[in-house]
N, C-alpha and C positions, 0 to 999 in steps of 0.2 A: 721425646727427642725432643730437645732445645727448641723455643720460640725465640731462633736466632737467625737474620739472615743469612746466616752463611748454610743453615740448610739447604736454602732456596740458591745458592750457588754453585756454581759449575765442580765437578768432585774435580779434588787429586784425583782422577782416578784410585775414586773412595769408593763406599759404597752409591749412599746417595741422601730443614722443617718440615714443617709441612712447608722431611723428611726430610715441616714440620714439617715406628720405630714400632732380640727376638730372644739343668733341665733337669729309685728311692734309694737315700746311701745305704748302703748293708752293713745290719747292724757290726758284721763281720768282719770287719774293712783291713785289709793289709795296709796298715796303716806304718810311713815312714818312722816315722822314732821308735815303732818297734820293732823294727824288721832288724833281723838279723843284720850284722855286719857284712856278711857272706853275701846276702840278697842283693841289698844296697847295692853294693861292688859288681853285681853282676850285670846292671845293667849298661851297654856300652857306649863308649866313653862321646861320642856321635850324634849318640839319638837319644831322645828324650824319654824319659821311666812313664812310665804308664799304669794303671792299677782297672783292675775287673773294676771293684769299686766306683770309684771317676767315670767310668762310660759308663756300668747300669744305672749312674745315677742321671745322671744328662738324659740317658735314655728315656728315667722314669719321670723327667719334668715336661717332656713330651708330651703335650704341647702348652707352652706357656703365653700369657698375655703381660702387656705392663699396665701396671698402676700410673699413668704419660701425663704429665702435668697438672702432676697435685704435690706430690711433698718434695718434687722438686721446681715447684712454683718458687716464683721468688716476686713478694717476702712471703707469702703463706701459701695454704695448699686450697684457699679458696680464690689465689688470684688471678688465676688464670685462667677462668669462667668453671670451675667443676666446685660441684657440691661435697661438703668433709665426706673421709668415703667412712660407711659403715659396714656395719657387720651382712648383710642384706646382700652390700656390691659384691661382697666377694661369696657370699653364698650360689650368688647367684652368675658370677666369672666361674665357681664347682660343677655349678650344675649343667653350663655349656657342653663340658666337655674335657677344660682345660686344665693341666694337673700342678701349671706350678707360675707365681706369678713374678715376673722383675717389680721392686719398688723401688725403682729412682730417688734419692735424697738429697737433694744441697743444704749440706751441713753448714756454710760458711758464714751465711748470714745472721745465721743461730746460734753464733760463741765467740764468746769473749777478747781478750785481747792479747795477746802475746807480756808473760812468756806461757803462761796457760792453758787461753781459748779454752778456756770451758763451754762443754755446748751445754746449754740453756736446757735443764730436767724439762721442760713443759715440754718442749720440743721432742726430743729426744723419745718422751713419754707417751706422743701421738704416734710416732713410730717404731717403739715396742707394740703397743695395740693392734696395731696392724697386722705388723709379725703374727701375735699371740692370734690376733682372730685366722690368718691365712694358713699356719700350723693346725690351727686346732680345725679346720677345714678338709682339712689331709692335703694341701697342698701346700708344693715347692714355696720356699722365698728367696729370691735373690738377691742381694741387701749392697746398695754401694753406692759410690760417690759425685755425683752427677755434674750440676754446671758448675760443680766447685775448680772443675779443668778447666774452663777460657775465663773463669773469673780471680783466680791466683795460680793456681798452682802451675798456669800456664808460664808464672814469669821464672821455673827452674831453673833458667838458664840466665838470666840478670838478674836476682838474687835467691838464689841459693840455699844459702846455711837458713832464711830467713824461713821459707818454703820449704822445705825441711822438715826444717822447726813444728812448722803448724801442721805440714800432715802425718806429723809422728805423732803428733798430741792428736788430733783427730782420731785419726785410724787407733790410738791406744784403748782411747777413750767408750768410740765401737765397739773393739772387740770387751774390751772389758765388760761393757752392759749385755751383751749377746752369748757371755761365753761358751754359760752351759745350757743355751737353746739345742733342740734337737740338732739334729743333722742336717734334717728339709731345709735347715739355714743354709744357704750359701752367700759368702764373700763376693764380690769383685771390686778390683782395689782404685778405677777411678773411669769413668764415662768419654769417651770419643780423646783421648788423652793428644791434645793439639801445644806447644811451646813455638813461643814467641822470642825473636834475636837470637835463635843457632843461625848456627852456621852451613848448616841442613841435613839431610837422614841422618848422618851417622851420627851428629851428636846427640840429632833428637831421640833415636834408637836407644844412645850409652844414656842420657834422663830419663826414657821410661825404664828401662833396666833398674835402675838406679831405686825408679819410684817403685819398683814391681815387686824388687827385694827387700825395702824398706817393710811394704806391707805384707810380705810373706814372713820377716822374720817377725811382725810384731804380733800377727795372728797364733802363731806358731808360737810363740812365747809366752803368750797368754796364757796358754796350758785350756783346762776342761773340755768343752767339744772341742773350741779352737784345734787344740791337736791336731783332729785329724779332719779340722772342715774341709769339705769340698771346695778351692780355691780359683776363682775365677781373672783369667790374666784378655787382658785387652790387647790388639796389635796398635801402630801406629797410627791414633783416628780415627780406628777399629775400622779400617779398610782391609782389604782380601786379596791387596798386588802383592803381588811374589814376593817382593822385596817387604813389605810389612811384615808377612807368615813368616818366610825366614828369618829374619831378625827376631822374631819372638819364639821361633823351634829352640833357639842359640841361648835363650833366657831358660826354657825350662830345659835344656841339656843341664844348665851352671845349678838350676834351683835342686836335680835332681830332687823331686818330690814327685811321685806317682801317683797323688791326689789334687788336682790341677788338673783347670781346662783349661779352652782358650774361648773369647769369643770374637767376632765380628760383626757389623752390619749391612742392610742390604735395601736400599730404595728403589732399585732396577735403574735399567738403562739411564740414564740424566734426563736427555734430549725428552723421549717419554714421559719420565715419570713427573716431567711441569710440562711438558706440550708447548716446545721449541724445536723450532730446524724442521720442521713438520713431521713431526713424528706424535702420528698423532694414535697410529697403531701399535700393538705387541706385535711386534713382524718379527720378521728370521732375527733382523739386528737385537734386539730386544732379547728374544731368545736366548741368540748364541753366550750374550753378555753374561746370563744368568747362567746358563750352564756353564763357563769359562770358570767364573766368580767362586759357583758353590763348587767344582772340580779341582781348583788347588785350595782349595780348605780341607777337602775331602783327601787330594795326594799329600799333602803338608802333614798334615794332622788325623784326617779319618783312620785311614787306610796303617797309619803309623802305633794306632791305636789313644790316641790324642782325642778325648769325644774335643767339639767342635759346639755351641750355643751361637746360632744368631740373635744376639741379644736386643735388634731391634728387625722388623721387616712391616714394611708397607712400602706407599706409593709418595714421595712425595710433597703432590701437591692437593691429593686428596681431603678432602675435607666433605663438610655434608653441609657446611654452610658457602663454599663455594660451589656448586656441583655444574659440570659440563667440561671442565681443565680435562679430565678421559672419561674419553664416552665409556657407557657404563658398560657395558657388552666387550668392550674392554680394559677395562679394571676388571672383571669374573677372567675373561682366557687367563692374565697377569697369576693372582691367587692360585687361581686350577693349575696351573703350570709350578708355580714355586711349590707348591704343597708339595708337588707331585715330584719332582725332583730333589725337595732337602728330605723327603723318605728314603728315594734310592738314595742315596749321598747319606745318612745316616746323621745328620744334621738338625739336632731340635733347635725349633724357631717359634722364637717371642714375639705374636703384635705388635707393635707400636698403636700406642691405644691414646689419647688424650682428650678420647670426648665425642674422637671423633667414626666410631664404629659402634659404644654404646652409650646408648644415656643415662647417665648414671642419677640421673633424678626418677628418669620411670622404669629405668633398667627393662630400657626392652631395644630391641637392634634398630640402630637407627633407618637402615637395611640387611631387612631379614634375608632378604633374596644373594643379596653378596657375604652375607653371612653363613648360610647358607652350601654359600660355593666354595667358605674359607676352611670350615668344619670337614666338607666332605671332601678335602682334597689331603685330608688328617691321614686319610685311611685306601683312599682311590680315586681313578679318575671319573672325570666326569667328559661326556662329549661338548664340542662347542662349536660354532658355527663363521661362515667369515665375517657376518652380523648378525644383529640381532636389532633391525631395519631392515622392512621392507615399503619404501616409499612408494606411493603412487601418484599419481596428478588429480589435480582439482576436479579439471571436466575430461572428456575424451575417453577417446577408449582406454578401460583399462586389460594389460596385456601381461604376462605368467610370468615369472620370478623368479629369478637362479637363485640359490645360496648353496656354497660348497662347507659342504662336513667334515669338521675335524673331530672322526668318531674317538681317538684318542684307546682305539684298543677296546670297544665296546661296541653293540650291535645298534645300532638306529631303529626303534622298536615304533614310530608314527609321532601323529599328532596331534594336540587333542588341542580343542577352544573350549572353554570353561569344563563343563561336565560330559560335551559332547569328542568321540571320536571322528576324525579325520578320516575319512576313503581310500584312502588308496588307489590309485587312477583316474580316481574321480576329483578328491581336489591338491591332489602333492601325486609322482613317481618321482621316483628315486634312480636314477643308471650311475652305477657307480658309488661316485660322493660328493655326486648334484642334487641338491634340491629342489623340484621344480614345484611351486604350488602354482596351477592353474588357474585363468581369468575365471575362470566360474567360481571358482572359490575365492579369490582375493574381493571376485564384487560383493559379494553375499560379505565376506565378511570387513570391506570397509562401511559399508549403509547407506547411511544420508549424504555421506564422503564432507564433513567438516574440519577443517584444521586439524592437524594433532592427531595423538594414537585412537583409530577407530577401534582395532579389536586388539589384543593376548594372543600367543598361542604358544604349547610349550612342544617343543621337541624335548622325545625321552628315549632314553637308552637304556641299556640292560646294567647298567652300574652308573653311580653319580649321583647327579641332581639334573634335572627337566635345563634345557638350553629355552631363553625368553626369546619371541619373537615378535617383535610389536609393525604393525599390522597402519600405518600412517601416510596420510593425506596432507600434500602441500602444493605449495608454485614456489616459486622462484621468489627469494626477500625482494626487499621494497626498501629502499632506506630515500633520503632525506635530506635535504638544505640542510642545514649546522653551521652556529656560532660561537662564537664564546669566547673561553680563555686560557690557553696555555697552558695553567693548572688543570684542565682537564677537560674533553669534550665528549659529550653527549651526541650521536650520530641519532635522530628517528629509523626506530626499523619496526616492517610490518615482517616481520618471522612466517605467516603461513605455513605453520605445520612445523620447519625446519628449523636446525639448531647447526647455530656457528662449530662449524671443529678449528680450525684458524684463522689469521691473518698474515699476506708477505704485505713488503713495503719495499716499494723500490721508489731511485730519485726516476724524472727524465729522463737521464745519462744511463741508468737499468742498473746503478749501484744501491748497494743496500743502502736503505733507510732502518732510523731507531736504535735503540739501545743495545740489540745484537748486530752488529755489521758484521758479523762475519756469515748470516745470513740470512736470507731476502725474511723465512718465515719467524716472524719475532714471538717472541713467551707469553704466554698469557696468562693473566692479573698482572703481569710485566710493563706489555705495552697496550696492552685491554682485554677485552673482561664483556660478555656479553651473560649477567643474573638475571634479567629482567625481563617480561616479552614486550617492551617497547622502544629498546637500545641497545646500541652497540659501546663501547663506552674507549674511548682512548685518552690514556695515561697523563701527567703530567712527566713521566717519566719518559716517555715516548716522546713527547715535544718536548724535550728540554733535549733529547737527543738528535733532532733538526736542525739543516741549514735552516738559516730564519733568507723569508721569500723563496725558498724554495717551493714549485708545489711537490707531495708524494704520489704516490699510484699507491693505495688499497685494493688487493685482491684477497676477498672476504672466501671461504673455502666453508661450505655448508655439506654436512652430512649425507645430503640427496644426493651430490656430487653438484648442486649448480654451483656457480660463482656469479661472485660480483664486483662491480668495480667502479671504487669511489675514489673522490679529490680530496685531499689536505694539504691548505698553506697555512704555516705560520709567517707571521708576520710582528714582532718584536713581543710582547704579551697577548697577540689576538690568534684565534685560530679559529678559522674557517673551512668550512665540507661543502663539496658537489656533486650529487651524484654521476657517472660518465653518460 
């Protein structure tokens, strides 16, 4: 996914930077150039053609993984924090069950001037080496043109002939370089196409259709394996709104090439994926956004025999360097549901990994439990619960706690604490979908009741992976006075075992305060953050949005259910804060 702020902005009803994102061609394929004219004419004029070979290839690409922020990085492969690619990395990816990789490549910063726009041979050799390594590992490879989309291709409307000449020269060289590679190499015309200076969607659709036609002609006319290679075309913005899908369907009808697939991207319901407007949970709204998106892709393409690749999927704000934006259990619910529903809708998924999932230095998953959930979702559902946290008070009597089980069609089989199986009736009870942990069991699990996680349980089901439940001791967090600059203010905080969920901001008249003035619940990382154990931080962007001299009431919501009120005042370039 691009390392661009646009990834974090509200979607044009698109998928969703971090979103800082997602398939065996048969040897005997029904190739359009080789089909009899009568067979080619058989496809209805108002229906995109399709081929079993294209559908088989995309199905064989499931699941896929993105080599993100590497060959798409600017200016070089290590510029955005990842180490050079090794054969061992691709072996690891293959060993983890992936069947394909998407190889995003930014070509424009590695090519000469007009009129030749010659690609740097050393850069092309690097890309070719990774393609060869992946093919040798029996992986499919989806090779594309990536950040060029917003670096120069987006000027197609205002600088049409120059952009088209460069696009043509670039793809002509790529097609020639890889024309004799096996059919497991697949080409994608452009990543997240966008155009500047246009009159609106109608012009955008026309420009994208023109690009895709040029791409299609170049690749097919280059011969060799390219004459029958699977080609992947995106919607505008790689978004799955119905208008975008319909426009691409019209393109496919005009191309009349059965060896073509479509692609969209998905990063979740935008408020949930960035933690804004109080959407801290993967709730019914987030679930409905996902199902509606996948249903539209299915109805428009898959149900009509046109394969769909979700070329990138993840959560926009998921990043191992910024934990807490999206709570861990809610992440797991999202990925569990996404994997299952994509499978039901026959969509091939390609995980966007810019290094936040797989550590490319150690070749270990940064969160093995989360990846276990993702991998399990490729084949089955897993049980979850309303939360993966049970909060207990630091002092006073411990009482029973109840969670709602989401069995997702599985059978609940019990609880384990380490190697010990908890006893039903004594340690917990189950009534319908209500799991209750008894006071006596929780008292034992809390131990000396130190702040934080005291014990971790596993809820086990008849299929899928276990659901983690942390038993946590906490008190209401305590914030202290703060003073400093509007360039950023740290509020000293004793979290006392609790974790911040979100923050509201209002002026004394009740109106919303902060950058997102359409909601009282501000966006994590844009207005506030809490990455250390000693403070909550308010950003310069937050203070820049405040009225000078006005007091703002902050309400901090914590995952235990605790709320803490705090006041901040901006006076010129000075900021002060006091507890309520």
